[in-house]
Each structure stands twice: as structure tokens, then as C-alpha cells.
C-alpha positions in Angstrom: 76.5 -29.2 -19.3 79.5 -27.0 -20.0 82.4 -28.5 -21.9 85.5 -27.3 -23.6 84.9 -27.3 -27.5 87.7 -26.9 -30.1 86.8 -25.7 -33.6 87.7 -29.1 -34.9 84.7 -30.5 -33.0 82.2 -28.2 -34.7 80.5 -29.5 -37.8 81.0 -28.0 -41.2 77.4 -27.1 -41.3 77.6 -25.2 -38.1 80.8 -23.5 -39.3 79.2 -22.5 -42.5 76.2 -21.2 -40.5 78.5 -19.2 -38.3 80.3 -17.6 -41.2 76.9 -16.9 -43.0 75.4 -15.1 -40.0 78.7 -13.3 -39.1 79.0 -14.9 -35.7 82.5 -15.4 -34.2 83.8 -18.9 -33.9 85.2 -18.6 -30.3 86.5 -21.7 -28.7 86.4 -22.3 -24.9 83.6 -23.6 -22.6 80.1 -23.9 -24.2 76.8 -24.9 -23.0 76.0 -28.1 -24.8 73.1 -30.4 -25.0 74.0 -34.2 -24.8 77.5 -35.2 -25.4 77.2 -38.7 -23.9 74.3 -40.9 -22.7 74.1 -44.3 -21.2 71.5 -47.1 -22.1 69.2 -44.9 -24.1 66.6 -46.1 -26.6 67.3 -45.1 -30.2 65.5 -46.3 -33.3 67.5 -47.4 -36.4 67.1 -44.2 -38.7 68.0 -41.9 -35.8 70.9 -44.1 -34.7 72.1 -44.2 -38.4 71.8 -40.4 -38.4 73.9 -40.1 -35.2 76.6 -42.4 -36.5 76.9 -40.4 -39.7 77.3 -37.3 -37.6 80.1 -38.7 -35.5 78.4 -40.8 -32.7 80.7 -43.4 -31.3 78.6 -46.3 -30.2 80.0 -48.2 -27.4 77.5 -50.9 -26.7 74.3 -52.3 -27.7 72.1 -53.7 -24.8 69.1 -54.9 -26.6 67.3 -54.4 -29.9 63.5 -54.3 -30.7 62.3 -55.2 -34.1 59.5 -53.0 -35.3 56.6 -54.9 -37.0 54.3 -52.5 -38.7 50.9 -53.7 -37.6 48.1 -52.8 -35.1 49.5 -54.8 -32.0 47.1 -53.4 -29.6 43.9 -53.0 -31.7 42.0 -55.5 -29.4 42.7 -53.3 -26.4 41.8 -50.0 -28.1 38.5 -51.8 -29.2 37.8 -53.0 -25.7 38.2 -49.7 -24.2 36.1 -48.0 -26.8 33.4 -50.6 -26.4 33.4 -50.4 -22.6 33.1 -46.6 -22.7 30.2 -46.7 -25.1 28.4 -49.4 -23.1 28.7 -47.2 -20.0 27.0 -44.3 -21.9 24.0 -46.6 -22.9 23.7 -49.1 -20.0 23.6 -47.7 -16.4 24.7 -51.1 -15.1 28.0 -50.8 -17.1 28.9 -47.3 -15.9 31.5 -48.5 -13.4 33.3 -50.5 -16.2 33.4 -47.4 -18.4 34.8 -45.4 -15.5 37.6 -47.9 -14.8 38.7 -47.6 -18.5 38.6 -43.9 -18.2 41.0 -44.2 -15.3 43.4 -46.4 -17.2 43.4 -43.7 -20.1 44.0 -41.0 -17.5 47.1 -42.5 -15.9 49.5 -40.1 -17.7 47.0 -37.1 -17.9 49.0 -34.0 -16.8 46.3 -32.8 -14.3 45.2 -33.5 -10.6 41.6 -33.1 -9.6 40.8 -32.7 -6.0 37.5 -31.7 -4.1 37.3 -29.4 -1.2 35.0 -27.4 1.0 37.9 -25.6 2.7 38.0 -21.8 1.8 41.8 -21.7 2.5 42.5 -24.5 0.2 40.4 -22.8 -2.6 42.4 -19.5 -1.9 45.7 -21.3 -2.1 44.6 -22.9 -5.4 43.7 -19.6 -6.9 47.1 -18.1 -6.1 48.8 -21.2 -7.7 50.5 -21.0 -11.1 49.4 -24.6 -11.6 45.7 -24.0 -11.4 43.9 -25.2 -14.5 40.2 -24.8 -13.5 38.0 -24.2 -10.5 34.4 -25.4 -10.5 31.9 -24.6 -7.8 29.7 -27.7 -7.1 27.1 -26.8 -4.4 29.0 -26.0 -1.3 32.1 -27.6 -2.5 34.7 -27.0 -5.1 36.4 -29.0 -7.9 40.0 -28.0 -8.4 41.9 -29.1 -11.5 45.6 -28.3 -11.4 48.4 -29.2 -13.7 51.0 -31.6 -12.4 54.4 -30.2 -11.5 55.9 -33.3 -12.8 54.5 -35.9 -15.1 56.1 -39.5 -14.9 55.7 -41.6 -18.0 55.8 -45.2 -17.0 56.2 -46.8 -20.3 58.7 -46.1 -23.0 56.9 -43.4 -24.9 59.9 -43.2 -27.4 58.7 -46.4 -28.9 55.2 -44.9 -29.5 56.6 -41.8 -30.9 59.0 -43.9 -33.2 56.3 -46.0 -34.4 54.1 -42.9 -35.1 57.0 -41.3 -37.1 57.7 -44.3 -39.2 54.1 -45.1 -40.0 53.1 -44.6 -43.6 
């Protein structure tokens, strides 16, 4: 977004950087990152840093207390076990495939199968094409998704990972 920025709004660190690099401190409209946000998820160290750098907090909607422990270890073990059993026991292959699908929900690719030469030609011209495999008289087309939607708060996972010792 573009906003008017006065020199008073520029941090001392940025002013020092501008001086050091010989850049001009012009005022006026500037392309800015985020100046405001509503109902975003922040973890405490990041929130503290924002406050120290001038964030004006208007409301807290909810808090989540982080407990450093392996909370989904049982699920990870279940998925791993099912996938291994599918490799060993042919009767359990379907269960292994179901768990593969669960893991692939947020994978940023689409896989499709076709015998249509026009579809293959279109795929070959696409900037989104990842892979094309000939399977007999058909083709497996793997393409990157134009948009990936994450259905869970990945910020929590990233935060837990960053804070882990």
C-alpha cells in the first residue's frame, strides 16, 4: 500500500542506514509493507519485538499457551506405521495410500491423467508444468498449483519450530 511517510515516522536505524549509504531521505508517498492488521496470529517474542518498535496493540482476541512437548507424536507414529505396513503387507496398501493422501493435502502440485493430445500440448506450453510422464498410451501430468491454500494455522507450526531448542 502507498502511504504518506514523514521523517519522524522513520526509525533511527533506517535513518542511519540512509545516511551511511548516501541515500536521500525524501518524504512523501512510499510503498509500504504492513502498517496495520486485524486479528492476526503473533507469538510472544515477535509481539514483544513489534511493541518495542512502536506497535500499538488495540485488542487481544485470544491467547495460546505454548507447551513444549510432542503433542502429535501418536499421529506421526500412526502414519509412519501405516505406510510401512502398506509396503510389507499387500492387504494394507489401501491404508498406506489413505495416509499418503492425508500428507498430500497441502502439496503444491496437481496430478492428472489423460490420453488427449490437446491436453498434453496445453500442459507442455504451461508455465505451471512440473513433469510429464508417458504411461503406455496415456500421460501423467504433474503441474504446480497456481494457488496453495493452507487450511491450518501454519504460523503456529513455524513458531513452535523456531522456538524449539
